N, C-alpha and C positions, 0 to 999 in steps of 0.2 A: 170486227166487220164494219162495213160503212153503213149509215143512215141516209137514205136516199130520197127525195121528193122528185117524183116522177109527173111531170105537166103534159097534158094531152094537148092533141091538136085541134084545129077548128072543127073537126066532124065529133068532138067529145070523147069522153071516156068510153071508148069502143072495146068490145071484147078483146082486140087484138092489142091494144094497150094494156088490157089487164094481164093478158097471158104473157107480154113481153115483161112486165112487173114481176110476173110468177118465175120467169126465167132467172131475171137477177136475184130473186129470192132464194130461189134452188142452190144459189152459190152462198147462202148464210147471211145475206145483207136484209136489211129491213128497207122495206120500200113502201113509200107512202103515195097514193094516187088520188089527187083530190079531185072532185067533179066540178070544174069552174061554170059547166053549163047547166048545173042543177037537172041533170037527166036527159038532156035535149041531146040528139044525135044527128044532126045534120045529114042528109045522104050524099052529098058532094062538097068539094072543097068550096065552091063558090056559095052554096047555101050556107056552108059554116060562116065563112068570110061576112055574108050578110048577117047572119045571126050574131056573129061577134060584134058588128057595128051597130045592130039594134040595141044590143046591151049595153054597150057603152065602156070606153076605156077604164073610167073611175071606178064604175061597178067591179068590172072583172079583177081590178087591181085589189079592191077592198076582199073580195072572195078569195084571192088568193093570198092576201095579208093574213086573214083568218085561218086559212089552212095551215100557216105556219106559226101561230101564236104560241101553240103550246109545244113546239118541236125546240130541241137545243139549236145552238149557233152552228154547230159543226156538222152541216150537212153538205151533202153532194147533191147540187141543183141537176136534174136531167129533163129533157123533154123534146117532144116532137113538133117541127115546125113552129107555128105560133108558139106552142110550147115550149120550144129550145129557145126563143126569144125571151119567154118568160123567166125560164131558167136561167139564161146568161145573164139578165138584169139583177137578179138575185145574187147570183155568183159573184157580181161586179160591185153591188152595192150593200148587201147584208153582212155585217161582220161575221167573221169566223168559218166563212166557206171552206170546206174540205176539197172541192174539186167541181167539176161541171162536165157533164155528158150531152153534147148536143147533136140531135138527129136532124137531118134534113134542113139545117138552119146554123146560122151564124151572122150574127150582126157586127159592123164595124167597129173597132177600138179607136180610130182617129177618123177626123173629118166632121161634117155637118150632122149625120145621124149617129155620131158614136155616143154611147152612154158615158163613155170616158175611158181612161186607160185600164188595162187588165191587173187585178190587184197581185202583188207581188206574192211569189210561192204559192199561188193557186194553179194547180194542174186542170188542164183540160182536154178533153177528147173530141173530135168532130167527126161526123160520118156523114155521106151524102152521094148520091149519084152523079155521075160525070156528064151527064146529059139531062138531068131532072131540069125540066123548064122553069122551076123557083129556085132551087139550090144553086145550080150550074150556071143559069141563064140570067138571074137577077141579081148577081152580085154576090151571094153569100159565099160561094166557094173562093171569090177573090179576098173576102172578109176573112175566112178561115186562113188562107193562106199568110194574110199580113199577120194574123195573130200567131201564128206559128213562128213567123221570121222574127216577130218582136218579141216574144216570149221565150223562145229556143225550144228546141226539140226535147230538152230534158224534161218540160214542163207542158209541151203541147204537142199533140198528135193529131194530123187529119188523114182519114179513111177515106178515099174515093173508091167507088165501086163502079163498075161498067154498066151502063142502063140509063133509061130516061123516066123512071119512077119517082113519083114523089110518096112519101110514106110507106116505103118497101119493106119496113120491118112490121107492120102492123098486119097479122095473119087475118084480121076479118075484113080487109078491103082487096078490092081487085087489082090494086098495084104491089099485093105482096110478092117478094122475091125471096123464097123460102132459103136458098142457098146463101145470099148476101144477109139475110136477117140472122142466120145462124152464124156468120162471122162477127156481124155487130154484137150479137149477144157475148160470144166468146171473149171478145175485146174490151167489152164493157165490163166483164166480170174480171178480166185481169186487171182492168183500171182500178175498180173498185176493191180487190185485192190489196192492190198497192197503196192506196190512201185510206183504207180503213185500219 
Protein backbone atom coordinates (compact mmCIF):
# COMPACT_ATOMS: atom_id res chain seq x y z
CA UNK A 1 0.00 0.00 0.00
CA UNK A 2 1.10 3.56 -0.66
CA UNK A 3 1.99 6.25 1.88
CA UNK A 4 0.61 9.65 0.89
CA UNK A 5 1.05 13.21 2.09
CA UNK A 6 -2.03 15.23 1.07
CA UNK A 7 -1.59 19.01 1.16
CA UNK A 8 -4.71 21.16 1.54
CA UNK A 9 -5.70 24.21 -0.52
CA UNK A 10 -5.69 27.88 0.56
CA UNK A 11 -8.92 27.45 2.54
CA UNK A 12 -7.10 25.12 4.90
CA UNK A 13 -7.53 21.58 6.11
CA UNK A 14 -11.28 21.53 5.63
CA UNK A 15 -13.64 18.71 6.51
CA UNK A 16 -13.84 18.01 2.78
CA UNK A 17 -10.08 17.52 2.49
CA UNK A 18 -10.20 15.24 5.54
CA UNK A 19 -13.08 13.28 3.97
CA UNK A 20 -11.12 12.92 0.73
CA UNK A 21 -8.16 11.57 2.70
CA UNK A 22 -10.49 9.08 4.37
CA UNK A 23 -11.64 7.91 0.94
CA UNK A 24 -8.02 7.17 0.01
CA UNK A 25 -7.45 5.46 3.36
CA UNK A 26 -10.44 3.21 2.75
CA UNK A 27 -8.41 1.72 -0.11
CA UNK A 28 -5.82 0.60 2.44
CA UNK A 29 -3.40 3.47 1.98
CA UNK A 30 -1.76 5.60 4.67
CA UNK A 31 -2.59 9.29 4.23
CA UNK A 32 -1.04 12.16 6.20
CA UNK A 33 -2.85 15.52 6.17
CA UNK A 34 -0.62 18.25 7.58
CA UNK A 35 -2.34 21.51 8.54
CA UNK A 36 -0.05 24.24 7.22
CA UNK A 37 -2.46 27.01 8.32
CA UNK A 38 -2.50 25.93 11.98
CA UNK A 39 -6.27 25.56 12.17
CA UNK A 40 -7.24 28.64 10.13
CA UNK A 41 -10.04 28.08 7.59
CA UNK A 42 -10.43 31.11 5.31
CA UNK A 43 -14.00 31.29 4.02
CA UNK A 44 -13.14 32.05 0.37
CA UNK A 45 -10.29 31.42 -2.04
CA UNK A 46 -9.48 35.16 -2.06
CA UNK A 47 -9.33 35.20 1.75
CA UNK A 48 -7.14 32.11 1.63
CA UNK A 49 -4.72 33.67 -0.83
CA UNK A 50 -4.48 36.78 1.37
CA UNK A 51 -3.86 34.60 4.43
CA UNK A 52 -1.15 32.59 2.66
CA UNK A 53 0.57 35.84 1.64
CA UNK A 54 0.37 37.17 5.21
CA UNK A 55 2.13 34.05 6.54
CA UNK A 56 4.80 34.08 3.86
CA UNK A 57 6.35 31.46 1.61
CA UNK A 58 9.33 30.78 3.86
CA UNK A 59 7.22 30.03 6.96
CA UNK A 60 4.84 27.82 4.97
CA UNK A 61 7.76 25.89 3.47
CA UNK A 62 9.22 25.36 6.95
CA UNK A 63 5.86 24.02 8.16
CA UNK A 64 5.65 21.64 5.21
CA UNK A 65 9.25 20.49 5.74
CA UNK A 66 8.48 19.79 9.43
CA UNK A 67 5.45 17.71 8.42
CA UNK A 68 7.73 15.47 6.33
CA UNK A 69 10.73 15.21 8.63
CA UNK A 70 9.72 11.93 10.29
CA UNK A 71 8.31 10.31 7.15
CA UNK A 72 10.10 7.96 4.78
CA UNK A 73 11.34 9.18 1.42
CA UNK A 74 9.10 6.81 -0.56
CA UNK A 75 6.00 9.00 -0.48
CA UNK A 76 3.27 9.90 -2.91
CA UNK A 77 2.82 13.68 -2.79
CA UNK A 78 -0.73 14.88 -3.33
CA UNK A 79 -2.50 18.20 -3.02
CA UNK A 80 -5.36 20.46 -3.98
CA UNK A 81 -4.66 23.68 -5.90
CA UNK A 82 -2.05 25.57 -3.83
CA UNK A 83 -1.40 22.29 -2.04
CA UNK A 84 -0.97 20.64 -5.42
CA UNK A 85 1.83 23.07 -6.21
CA UNK A 86 3.41 22.16 -2.86
CA UNK A 87 3.04 18.45 -3.64
CA UNK A 88 4.56 18.92 -7.09
CA UNK A 89 7.57 20.75 -5.66
CA UNK A 90 8.31 17.87 -3.31
CA UNK A 91 7.70 15.23 -5.98
CA UNK A 92 10.23 17.00 -8.20
CA UNK A 93 12.84 17.82 -5.57
CA UNK A 94 12.67 15.37 -2.66
CA UNK A 95 14.51 12.09 -3.27
CA UNK A 96 12.57 8.86 -3.49
CA UNK A 97 9.14 10.15 -4.52
CA UNK A 98 6.82 7.27 -5.47
CA UNK A 99 4.38 9.50 -7.34
CA UNK A 100 2.25 12.65 -7.41
CA UNK A 101 -1.49 13.29 -7.38
CA UNK A 102 -2.28 16.85 -8.42
CA UNK A 103 -5.82 18.19 -8.03
CA UNK A 104 -6.86 21.52 -9.62
CA UNK A 105 -3.21 22.36 -10.18
CA UNK A 106 -0.14 21.73 -12.30
CA UNK A 107 2.99 23.84 -12.51
CA UNK A 108 5.11 24.00 -15.68
CA UNK A 109 8.18 21.79 -15.98
CA UNK A 110 9.87 24.08 -18.52
CA UNK A 111 10.20 27.83 -18.90
CA UNK A 112 10.53 30.74 -16.52
CA UNK A 113 8.20 29.45 -13.77
CA UNK A 114 9.39 25.85 -13.82
CA UNK A 115 10.81 24.09 -10.79
CA UNK A 116 12.82 21.94 -13.17
CA UNK A 117 12.39 18.77 -15.17
CA UNK A 118 10.11 15.97 -14.05
CA UNK A 119 12.11 13.24 -12.26
CA UNK A 120 12.71 10.01 -14.17
CA UNK A 121 10.35 7.18 -13.41
CA UNK A 122 7.99 9.12 -11.10
CA UNK A 123 4.33 8.63 -12.09
CA UNK A 124 1.87 11.51 -11.90
CA UNK A 125 -1.89 11.87 -12.19
CA UNK A 126 -3.52 15.29 -12.70
CA UNK A 127 -7.21 16.17 -12.28
CA UNK A 128 -9.06 19.39 -13.13
CA UNK A 129 -12.17 20.85 -14.76
CA UNK A 130 -12.11 22.07 -18.34
CA UNK A 131 -13.52 25.52 -17.52
CA UNK A 132 -12.12 26.00 -14.01
CA UNK A 133 -11.04 29.67 -13.98
CA UNK A 134 -7.81 28.74 -12.19
CA UNK A 135 -6.87 25.34 -13.61
CA UNK A 136 -8.08 25.76 -17.19
CA UNK A 137 -7.81 29.51 -17.70
CA UNK A 138 -4.57 30.35 -15.88
CA UNK A 139 -2.33 27.85 -17.65
CA UNK A 140 -2.34 24.82 -15.37
CA UNK A 141 -4.09 22.63 -17.92
CA UNK A 142 -1.47 23.59 -20.51
CA UNK A 143 1.30 22.73 -18.05
CA UNK A 144 -0.42 19.40 -17.38
CA UNK A 145 -0.62 18.61 -21.09
CA UNK A 146 3.06 19.46 -21.51
CA UNK A 147 3.93 17.22 -18.57
CA UNK A 148 2.01 14.28 -20.05
CA UNK A 149 3.56 14.86 -23.48
CA UNK A 150 7.08 15.12 -22.03
CA UNK A 151 6.90 12.23 -19.57
CA UNK A 152 4.68 9.99 -21.68
CA UNK A 153 1.32 8.39 -21.05
CA UNK A 154 2.86 5.36 -19.33
CA UNK A 155 3.81 7.55 -16.36
CA UNK A 156 1.59 10.63 -16.65
CA UNK A 157 -2.20 10.89 -16.82
CA UNK A 158 -4.41 13.95 -17.18
CA UNK A 159 -8.12 13.67 -16.37
CA UNK A 160 -10.27 16.64 -17.37
CA UNK A 161 -13.86 16.85 -16.12
CA UNK A 162 -16.64 19.00 -17.60
CA UNK A 163 -17.37 22.06 -15.48
CA UNK A 164 -16.12 25.37 -14.17
CA UNK A 165 -15.57 24.54 -10.50
CA UNK A 166 -12.34 24.88 -8.57
CA UNK A 167 -11.83 22.54 -5.60
CA UNK A 168 -14.67 20.35 -6.88
CA UNK A 169 -13.54 17.31 -4.88
CA UNK A 170 -13.83 19.07 -1.50
CA UNK A 171 -17.22 17.99 -0.12
CA UNK A 172 -17.32 20.81 2.44
CA UNK A 173 -17.31 23.60 -0.18
CA UNK A 174 -20.12 24.93 -2.43
CA UNK A 175 -17.97 24.02 -5.47
CA UNK A 176 -18.27 20.30 -4.71
CA UNK A 177 -19.30 18.04 -7.60
CA UNK A 178 -20.16 14.61 -6.19
CA UNK A 179 -20.05 12.72 -9.49
CA UNK A 180 -16.73 14.16 -10.62
CA UNK A 181 -15.26 13.77 -7.12
CA UNK A 182 -16.22 10.08 -7.08
CA UNK A 183 -14.29 9.59 -10.31
CA UNK A 184 -11.30 11.44 -8.86
CA UNK A 185 -11.30 9.17 -5.80
CA UNK A 186 -11.65 6.03 -7.93
CA UNK A 187 -8.82 7.02 -10.29
CA UNK A 188 -6.61 8.16 -7.41
CA UNK A 189 -7.04 4.85 -5.61
CA UNK A 190 -6.18 2.94 -8.79
CA UNK A 191 -3.05 5.08 -9.09
CA UNK A 192 -2.09 4.40 -5.47
CA UNK A 193 -2.69 0.67 -5.93
CA UNK A 194 -0.24 0.71 -8.85
CA UNK A 195 2.53 2.65 -7.11
CA UNK A 196 2.06 1.14 -3.64
